[in-house]
N, C-alpha and C positions, 0 to 999 in steps of 0.2 A: 512559583509552586503550585500556585491553585489552577493556572492553566494546565500545567502538566497534569495535574491529578482529574481535572475535567475531560481533558482530551485522553488520558489514560482510559477511564471510564468509557468514554463513548467509542474508542477503539474497540475495547473488549466485547462491550454489548453489539458492536456492528459485527465483529468476528464471529461472535455466537448466533447471531441473526443470519449471517451467511451460512454458518453450519447447518442450521434448520432449513434454510430454503434449499441449499444444496440436497440435503437428505430428502427432502420433499419430492424434487424434482428428480433423484434416483429411484425414489419408490413408485411415483406416477408415471413417469416416463422410461424408467429403466425395467419396470415390472421387476422390482426387488419386493418381494414380500418379507422376507426376512432379514435383519441388518446385523452384522456383526458387532457387539458392544464395545470390544475393546478398540476395534477399527474407527468406530463412532466416536469415542471419547478421546483418542489418538487426534484425531483430524478434528475433533472440536477445540480440542487446547490450541493446536496449531494454527486454527482459524482464528482464534481469540489471540493469541500472539503475535499472529501476521497483523490483525486490525489493530494491535495495539502499537506496533513500532509504525506500522504505517500512519498513524494519528499522530504520535509524539515527534518523529521525525521532522517533520515540517516547521518546528519550533528553530531549527538552524536559520530558517529564512526571517527569523525576527531577532536574530542578533546582528544589531545595526553598524557594530564594528567591522564585520567581515563584508567583503566585495561579495556580488552577487555569483561570481565564477566560485568562490571559497565556499559559500554557502551550499551552491549545487554541488561540488565535489563533496562536501561533509556528508549532505543529503545522499547523493549516489553511492557513495563506498558503504554508508553505514546499511542501506535498505537492501543492496544488493549482498552484501555479506550475510546479514539477517535471513533474507528470504533465500539465497541458495543453501546455506547451512540447515535452515528451516526444511527447505523441499527435499534436499537429499536425506537428512535423517527421517521424515515422516513417512518417504517414499513417493512423493508427488511426480519426483523425476529419478527415473534410473541413471545409475553411474555408468555412460558410455560415451562413447566420444559424441556419437551422432545425437544423443539426447541433450548432453551437457549443451553442445553448438547449437541446437535448434532451441533450446531453452534459454540461451544466453543471449541469442540473436531477438528472440522474441519479447525477452524482458528489456533490453535496450531499447527496441524498437518503441515499445508502448512506453518506457521511460522518457524518450525523446518527445512523442507526440503528445504525453502529458503535460510535460514541461512546458513544450512551447505553447501549448493551449493556455496554462495559465501564465504565462509571460504575458502572451497577447491579451490575454483578459484585464491582468493587473495593469498593463501598460494603457489600455483603452479607458478603465479606470480612473488612472492617474490625469490622463487627458482632461477626460468629462470634468474631474473636480477642479483642474487647473483655469479650464475655460470659464467654470462658475465663480472662480477667485476674480477672475478678470472682470466678469460683467457685474461684481458688487460694486 
């Protein structure tokens, strides 16, 4: 429970930080001098929620009774559902066939790339640990 709480707080704060950075970029690079308060608040809460669920859902990978494919499936389904509902609800993605397909393709592609990178990283770390144990 402590891990869940710590990750929740970290994810919410990361989402808030991301909101501030995006807002600064919009003001600085997008020549926006005035921001809509309601839109900012809506996007800020959406980013905080997004930061929260992307920080707590990796806890699936710490459930040792599940196989890696089960952990991955649970994580993928959870983040896909939450992110798509959030994206459509907030207006980050419009409800048209082209935008949904583009968004889904981009999401799945990025998910696969990130998953492969983490898999290779942890596989390499396990190999290093095993090598170190053999030398003791």
